[in-house]
N, C-alpha and C positions, 0 to 999 in steps of 0.2 A: 486214466488208463487202467490203473490197477482194479478199479470198479469193473470195467469191461471184461477184463480177465477173469478175475474172480466169479462174476456172473456168469460167464461162459462156461468155467470149469463146474460151477453148481450146475448149470442147465445140463452138461455131460454128465455128472455123477447121477443126476435124478433119472436121466434116460436109461443109464446101466441098473439104478435100483429098480425101477419099474420092468425089467426084464423085456426092453423092446428088442425088436430085431436086430441083429447084428449089423447090418447095413446102415441103421438109423444111429448106432453107437459109433461105428466106424466114421460115418458122415459128421455126426458132432464132434468128435475128436479132430479129424481133419480140418474142420472148420476154424475150431479154437487154435490149431496150430499154426494156420496161415495167419490168423487174427493177431496172435503173439509175436509172429515174425514180423507183420508189417507195423504194428504199434512200435516194437521194440527198434526196427528200422528208423521211423519216424522220429522216434525219441533220441536216437543217438546222432543222427544227422541234423535235427534241426534245434532241438532243445540244449544240447551240450555245445553246440557250435564248434565241433573238432574238426569241420570241413572234411568228413569221411564221404566215400562215393561208393555206389554199389558196384 
């Protein structure tokens, strides 16, 4: 999970560093935000077995 998050953040940082268009940078940021939320929801509800629900 950490590898996916850090890899996505690195890809977003590279996108910003290359002076890509604003839409590409915002798109990468939103994709990473959604990925982090989904991975954290999966981690909390399945790995920790806290029986939390969405």
